[in-house]
C-alpha positions in Angstrom: 64.6 40.1 -146.7 65.2 39.8 -150.5 66.2 36.4 -151.9 69.6 37.6 -153.1 70.6 38.8 -149.6 69.6 35.6 -147.8 72.5 33.5 -146.7 72.6 29.9 -145.6 75.0 28.4 -143.1 77.2 25.5 -144.1 75.0 23.1 -142.2 71.8 24.3 -143.9 73.5 24.1 -147.3 74.7 20.5 -146.7 71.2 19.5 -145.5 69.5 21.0 -148.6 72.0 19.1 -150.8 71.2 15.9 -149.0 67.5 16.5 -149.3 67.9 16.9 -153.1 69.9 13.7 -153.2 67.2 11.8 -151.2 64.5 13.1 -153.6 66.5 11.8 -156.5 66.8 8.4 -154.9 63.0 8.4 -154.2 62.5 9.1 -157.9 64.9 6.3 -158.9 63.0 3.9 -156.7 59.7 5.0 -158.1 61.0 4.4 -161.7 62.2 0.9 -160.6 58.8 0.1 -159.1 57.0 1.3 -162.3 59.3 -0.9 -164.5 58.7 -3.9 -162.3 54.9 -3.4 -162.4 55.0 -3.0 -166.2 57.0 -6.2 -166.4 54.5 -8.1 -164.2 51.5 -6.8 -166.3 52.9 -6.9 -169.9 56.1 -8.9 -169.7 58.0 -6.0 -171.3 61.6 -5.3 -170.2 63.4 -1.9 -170.7 66.4 -3.8 -171.9 64.4 -5.1 -174.9 64.1 -1.6 -176.2 67.8 -1.0 -176.0 68.5 -4.4 -177.6 66.1 -3.6 -180.4 67.8 -0.2 -181.1 71.2 -1.8 -181.0 70.1 -4.5 -183.4 68.8 -1.9 -185.9 72.2 -0.1 -185.7 74.1 -3.4 -185.8 75.8 -2.6 -182.5 76.2 -4.7 -179.3 73.4 -4.3 -176.8 74.0 -2.9 -173.3 74.3 -5.4 -170.4 71.1 -5.8 -168.5 73.1 -5.8 -165.3 75.1 -2.6 -165.8 73.2 -0.9 -168.6 76.5 -0.3 -170.4 78.2 -1.8 -173.4 81.5 -3.5 -172.7 84.4 -1.4 -174.0 85.6 -4.5 -175.8 82.4 -4.8 -177.8 82.0 -1.1 -178.6 82.8 -0.1 -182.2 85.2 2.8 -182.8 83.7 5.6 -184.8 85.0 5.9 -188.3 86.8 9.0 -189.2 85.2 10.9 -192.0 87.0 13.7 -194.0 85.9 17.2 -193.1 83.5 18.8 -195.6 85.3 20.7 -198.3 88.6 19.0 -197.4 90.9 18.4 -200.3 91.2 14.7 -201.2 94.7 13.2 -200.8 96.1 11.1 -203.5 97.3 8.5 -201.0 
């Protein structure tokens, strides 16, 4: 039977979606284990890289607990005039 004619039942589709989700979780755990091993061997933390980048940009670093910058600390982007836009006299 050609691939485009093959149909899945609802149960099979849900099971395949769950399998994909479980593989993603396994990958996340593998990354966490790798980061912990790297820390035990070298003392390097992934948050240090983010903090270094933020310091170079003069921005607040993400929280090590959530990985996100607090909305209160986030800078608002400055609005720049569009290229070739006429300048206003104020």
